[in-house]
N, C-alpha and C positions, 0 to 999 in steps of 0.2 A: 504494500500500500504506500502511496506517495502523498506528499503534501499538496502537489498540484495535479490537475487532471493529465492523463497521458493515454488518450484513446487509441493512439497508434503505437503503443508500447511494443518494443521488441527486447529480447534479452541483451542485445548490444547496448541498450540504453543504460544498463547497470555499470558500464565501464566509466561513465562520467558523473556518477553520483556516489554519495556515501550511503551504504546499505547496512542496516543493523539486522543481524540474523538471529533466529531462534537459538537459545542456549539451553533450554530446558530438556530438549531431546535432540538426538543427532540427525534423525532421518530427514527432516525438511531441508537442512543445509546439504546433506548428502545428495538428495534428489535434485536440488537446484544446481549443485556442482555438475552433476551428470548432464542436466539439460544445457548448461553453459558449454560444456565440452562438446556435446552434440552440435551446438551452434557454432563451434570453432572458436570459442572464447575460453581463455585460460582463467580459471577461478582465482588464481593467485593475483591476477590483475585487477580484481574488484576491490575497491576501497571499502573495507568491511569493519564493522564494529561488532565485537564479540563479548561474551561474558555477562551480558545484562539480561534480565528477564524480559518477557514480552511486555509486561506492564511498564517497566522502565523504558523500553524502546518506544512504546506508545507515547509516553510523556516526552521523550526526546524528539519524536516526530512533531508533536504539537508545539514544542519549544523551538523547533527549527534547527536543532543541533545535528539531525540526520535528515536525509532527503527521502529515504525509502526504508520501510521495515518489512520484515518477513514475520507474519503472525498467523495464528489460526484462531478459530472461535474460542471465546466470545469477542475477541479484540476487533476483528473487522466490523462486526455489527455495532459495537460501541462507537467506533470511530465514524462509521457512516451515519449513525443516528445523530451524532454531534455535528456532522458536516465538517469534521476535522481532517478527513483523508479521502483519498480516491483509490479505487481498485486499479492497480496496474496489471497484475498477473494473478491468475488463480491456478494453484497447483493442479486442480482437477482437469485443466486443459491438457495435462501431460498424459492422461489416460489412467486406467486402473493402477493403483499403487498400494502395496501393503506397507503400512507404517509401523507394524508391530512384528517383532520376531521373538523367539524364545531361545535362550542360550543358557547353558549351565556348565559349570566347571566339572572336569572329569571326576574329581573327588566326590562331588555331590552325586554324580551319576552312579558311582559305585555304592554310595551309602543309601541312596533313595531311588532304586531303579523303577519304581512305580510312578514317580513324579510326572514324566511326560505323558503317561497314559491318563493320569488324572486331568492334566491340562487339555487333553484331546477329547475328553468325555463329551463335552457339548457337541462337538462335530459328529461323534458317533451317534449320539442320541437323536439329532435332527436328520442324520443321514445326508448331510451336505454342508454347505457353507453358511447356512442360516438364511439364505435368500432363495431357497428353492432349487439351487444348483447342486447336483450330486458331487460329492467329494471323490475325485478320482484316486486319491491316496487309498481309500478303502478298496477300490477295485484292484489296486496293485499290491494288496496285502499288507499295507503299512499299519493298518489298525487290526487288532486281534480281538 
């Protein structure tokens, strides 16, 4: 989201602004980096502010100390309701993306081998992804 309207936004526009990125979780910045690379843009060339919360970045945008912020709900809705920012880019434009993954340390895996099965129980119970689509992992025998 930017301080000024940018209806003709392209990722190349990020090369000339100060962008404050999400710090609470890594995936939004990882995805944006990928999109930048696909557009032929080196993410290292982006003037980026890191280490602040989305709430802090929202305040910085309103104060004019950054030009653009990367945020997710409820922050875009709050900014739009106040008329304090404009949507430049929606991550949904990039297509379906999984923003969550599960990882565990090998030591935990050895001590608690049933943990992944417990996490996958909702998938097994609904027989798909929760949206009526069948989970192909079941078909490949990954669920028992």
